[in-house]
C-alpha positions as CSV (number, residue, x, y, z in Angstrom):
1,M,-9.7,-11.3,-20.6
2,I,-7.1,-11.2,-17.4
3,D,-8.2,-6.9,-16.9
4,E,-11.4,-8.4,-16.7
5,H,-11.2,-11.2,-14.4
6,W,-9.0,-8.4,-11.5
7,G,-11.6,-5.7,-12.7
8,L,-8.6,-3.4,-14.2
9,L,-9.2,-0.9,-16.4
10,R,-5.2,-1.5,-18.1
11,K,-2.6,-3.5,-17.5
12,P,-0.7,-2.3,-14.6
13,F,2.5,-4.0,-14.7
14,A,3.8,-3.4,-18.0
15,N,7.7,-2.6,-18.4
16,T,7.0,0.3,-20.0
17,P,8.3,4.1,-18.8
18,D,4.7,5.4,-18.4
19,P,4.7,8.2,-16.4
20,A,1.4,7.1,-15.0
21,F,3.0,4.4,-13.1
22,V,6.3,6.7,-11.9
23,Y,6.1,5.0,-8.3
24,H,8.2,7.7,-5.7
25,S,9.6,5.9,-3.9
26,P,12.7,7.6,-1.4
27,V,15.6,6.6,-3.5
28,F,13.5,7.3,-6.9
29,D,12.5,11.0,-5.4
30,E,16.1,12.0,-4.2
31,A,17.6,10.5,-7.5
32,F,15.2,13.1,-9.5
33,A,15.7,15.9,-7.2
34,R,19.2,16.3,-7.3
35,L,19.6,15.2,-11.1
36,L,16.8,18.0,-11.5
37,Y,19.2,20.5,-9.6
38,D,22.2,19.0,-11.3
39,V,20.8,19.3,-14.6
40,T,19.3,22.9,-13.9
41,D,20.7,25.0,-11.2
42,L,23.9,23.5,-10.7
43,R,24.9,22.6,-14.6
44,G,28.5,21.3,-13.6
45,G,28.6,19.6,-16.9
46,L,28.2,15.9,-16.4
47,S,25.7,13.7,-14.0
48,L,26.4,10.2,-13.0
49,V,23.1,7.8,-12.5
50,T,23.8,4.3,-12.4
51,G,21.8,1.6,-11.2
52,E,21.5,-2.2,-11.8
53,I,19.2,-3.4,-14.8
54,G,15.4,-3.0,-14.3
55,C,15.9,-0.8,-11.4
56,G,14.0,2.6,-13.0
57,K,16.8,4.5,-15.1
58,T,14.8,4.5,-17.9
59,M,12.0,5.6,-16.1
60,L,13.8,8.4,-14.2
61,V,14.4,9.6,-17.9
62,E,11.3,10.2,-18.7
63,A,10.1,11.6,-15.7
64,L,12.9,14.2,-16.2
65,G,11.6,14.7,-19.5
66,Q,8.6,15.2,-18.6
67,R,9.5,17.7,-16.0
68,L,11.6,19.7,-18.4
69,A,9.1,19.7,-21.3
70,G,8.3,23.4,-21.8
71,T,11.1,24.9,-19.7
72,P,14.6,26.2,-21.2
73,Y,16.4,23.0,-20.5
74,E,15.6,20.9,-23.6
75,P,16.6,16.7,-23.1
76,W,18.2,15.2,-26.1
77,V,18.1,11.6,-25.6
78,I,20.4,9.0,-27.1
79,P,18.5,5.8,-25.7
80,Y,21.2,3.4,-27.6
81,P,25.0,4.8,-27.5
82,R,26.2,2.5,-29.9
83,L,27.8,5.5,-31.9
84,T,30.9,6.8,-33.3
85,G,31.4,10.1,-32.4
86,A,31.1,11.5,-36.0
87,H,27.6,10.1,-35.4
88,L,27.5,11.8,-32.2
89,L,28.2,15.0,-33.5
90,Q,25.8,14.4,-36.6
91,F,23.1,14.0,-34.0
92,L,23.9,17.0,-32.0
93,A,24.0,19.1,-34.9
94,S,20.3,17.6,-35.6
95,A,18.9,18.0,-32.5
96,A,20.6,22.1,-32.5
97,E,18.6,22.4,-35.9
98,L,21.7,23.0,-37.8
99,A,20.2,22.9,-41.7
100,R,23.9,22.2,-43.0
101,A,26.6,20.9,-41.1
102,P,29.9,20.1,-42.3
103,R,31.1,16.5,-43.0
104,A,34.9,17.6,-42.1
105,K,35.1,17.1,-37.7
106,P,37.1,20.0,-36.7
107,A,34.9,21.9,-39.0
108,L,31.7,20.4,-37.8
109,V,32.6,21.2,-34.1
110,D,33.4,24.6,-34.8
111,V,29.8,25.0,-35.8
112,L,28.3,23.1,-33.5
113,R,30.1,25.2,-30.5
114,R,28.8,28.5,-32.1
115,R,25.6,27.3,-32.6
116,L,25.2,25.9,-28.7
117,A,26.2,29.3,-27.7
118,E,23.6,31.1,-29.8
119,L,21.0,28.8,-28.0
120,H,22.1,29.6,-25.1
121,A,22.4,33.5,-25.8
122,G,18.5,32.3,-26.6
123,G,18.1,31.5,-23.2
124,R,18.0,27.4,-24.8
125,R,19.4,25.0,-22.2
126,P,20.5,21.7,-23.6
127,V,21.0,18.6,-21.7
128,V,22.4,15.4,-23.5
129,I,20.7,12.4,-21.8
130,V,22.5,9.2,-22.4
131,D,20.9,5.9,-21.5
132,E,22.4,2.7,-21.4
133,A,25.8,4.7,-21.6
134,Q,28.2,1.8,-19.9
135,L,27.7,0.5,-23.9
136,A,29.6,3.5,-25.0
137,S,32.9,3.5,-26.4
138,P,35.8,4.7,-24.6
139,S,35.9,7.3,-27.9
140,L,32.2,8.4,-27.2
141,L,32.6,8.9,-23.7
142,E,36.0,11.1,-24.5
143,E,33.4,12.8,-27.3
144,L,30.9,13.2,-24.3
145,R,33.6,14.7,-22.1
146,L,34.9,17.6,-24.3
147,L,31.2,18.7,-25.5
148,T,31.2,20.0,-21.6
149,N,33.9,22.2,-22.7
150,F,31.5,24.1,-24.5
151,E,30.8,27.3,-22.3
152,D,31.1,30.7,-21.3
153,R,32.3,32.1,-18.0
154,T,29.1,31.2,-16.0
155,D,27.7,28.6,-17.4
156,K,28.0,25.5,-19.3
157,H,26.4,25.8,-23.0
158,L,25.5,22.0,-22.7
159,H,25.0,19.4,-19.5
160,V,25.4,15.3,-20.4
161,V,23.6,12.7,-18.4
162,L,24.8,9.7,-18.4
163,L,22.5,6.4,-17.0
164,G,23.9,2.7,-17.6
165,Q,24.7,-0.1,-15.3
166,P,26.7,-0.4,-12.4
167,E,30.3,-1.2,-14.1
168,L,29.8,2.5,-16.1
169,R,30.9,3.7,-13.0
170,D,34.2,1.8,-12.7
171,R,34.8,2.5,-16.5
172,I,34.4,6.3,-15.4
173,V,36.4,6.2,-12.3
174,R,39.4,5.1,-14.6
175,R,39.0,7.7,-16.9
176,P,40.4,10.8,-14.8
177,Q,39.8,13.5,-17.5
178,I,36.1,12.5,-17.1
179,D,35.8,11.5,-13.7
180,Q,37.1,14.7,-12.5
181,R,34.0,16.6,-14.6
182,V,31.5,14.4,-12.6
183,S,28.6,17.1,-10.6
184,L,26.5,14.5,-9.8
185,R,27.1,10.8,-8.6
186,F,23.9,8.4,-7.8
187,H,23.1,5.0,-7.3
188,L,19.6,3.8,-8.0
189,D,19.1,0.6,-5.2
190,P,16.2,-2.1,-5.5
191,L,13.0,-1.4,-3.4
192,D,12.8,-2.7,0.3
193,A,10.1,-5.1,1.1
194,D,8.0,-2.2,2.3
195,D,8.1,-0.1,-0.8
196,V,7.5,-3.5,-2.6
197,R,4.2,-3.6,-1.3
198,A,3.7,0.5,-1.5
199,Y,4.8,-0.1,-5.4
200,V,2.7,-3.1,-6.0
201,L,-0.5,-1.0,-4.5
202,H,0.4,2.1,-6.3
203,R,0.5,0.7,-9.5
204,L,-2.6,-1.3,-9.1
205,R,-4.8,1.7,-8.2
206,V,-3.3,3.3,-11.4
207,A,-4.9,0.8,-13.4
208,G,-8.2,1.0,-11.8
209,A,-8.2,-1.7,-8.8
210,T,-10.6,-1.7,-6.4
211,H,-10.3,-4.4,-4.1
212,E,-7.3,-6.3,-2.5
213,I,-5.8,-8.6,-5.2
214,F,-2.4,-9.7,-3.8
215,T,-2.3,-11.0,-0.3
216,G,0.2,-9.4,2.0
217,A,2.2,-12.6,2.0
218,A,1.8,-12.5,-1.7
219,M,3.4,-9.0,-1.4
220,T,6.5,-10.6,1.0
221,A,7.1,-13.4,-1.7
222,L,7.5,-10.6,-4.4
223,A,10.1,-8.6,-2.6
224,E,12.0,-12.0,-1.7
225,R,11.7,-13.1,-5.3
226,S,12.6,-10.3,-7.3
227,G,15.2,-8.8,-5.0
228,G,13.1,-5.4,-5.1
229,V,14.0,-4.9,-8.9
230,P,11.3,-3.1,-10.4
231,R,11.0,-4.7,-13.3
232,I,11.5,-8.2,-12.2
233,V,8.2,-7.2,-9.6
234,N,6.5,-6.1,-12.9
235,N,7.4,-9.9,-14.4
236,L,6.2,-11.8,-11.3
237,A,3.0,-9.8,-10.7
238,M,1.8,-9.7,-14.6
239,Q,2.6,-13.6,-14.6
240,A,0.8,-14.5,-11.2
241,L,-2.6,-11.9,-12.7
242,F,-2.4,-14.2,-15.5
243,V,-2.1,-17.7,-13.8
244,G,-4.3,-16.5,-11.6
245,A,-7.1,-15.4,-13.6
246,M,-6.9,-18.9,-15.5
247,R,-7.8,-20.5,-12.6
248,G,-10.4,-18.2,-11.2
249,L,-8.9,-17.3,-8.0
250,A,-9.8,-14.7,-6.6
251,R,-6.5,-13.3,-5.0
252,V,-3.1,-13.5,-5.9
253,D,-1.6,-15.5,-2.8
254,E,2.2,-16.3,-2.0
255,T,1.7,-19.6,-3.5
256,L,1.2,-18.4,-6.9
257,V,3.7,-16.2,-6.7
258,H,6.4,-18.4,-5.8
259,D,5.2,-20.6,-8.4
260,V,5.5,-18.2,-11.2
261,A,9.1,-17.4,-9.9
262,D,10.2,-21.4,-9.8
263,D,8.8,-20.6,-13.3
264,R,11.5,-18.4,-14.3
265,Q,14.7,-20.3,-13.1
């Protein structure tokens, strides 16, 4: 009923990493371009991308995975890194298609090292992507660091991408043995007011909008009350559409945006 009221074909502000809704802000595009270069060309061993909650890190992972699909660069994604070192190695063994992985850690590490060398010789370039990496234990971060030792004279056999909240940067800096291996550091900032407007219009267009739904003042209010964080923009815009439809409004104005924002407090 809500989508019908606004003349939409699909929900425009769902908090899911649908690549169709990726908004290419200057910050997002720079992060994507630099991460893609680090993963595919530079392959320095470890990329570090941070951002506040809801600023687009998971969307960045989805966009990267979509770009790498069908290429030699295979994304092996760990969405929730509450793993022990042993579980990490078992995950990698499965991703590397090891039929029989040894249980003993030294043997497993050796088999995995040789398997990654085989994949590299065959033209495959695995990329381990760890989302929410601020949750990783110190021992898991150390295991990931050791994985960057798998290399030959010209290339790493495994590239690691860590994505997490800002505290991840501080954790990495406090560990020089990991910090010195970081080949890319990038922080995703919130959107500015102009980008919030463009972001909302983009998502509405993808959802099938053919007329103005949010007034200019409503866009300004969304930017102000969300702090430019895309996930909060989505939540506020979604609630505004719902309430606006219930009230039979023709457009969402700034008063309605402030009303739904006040309800969140």
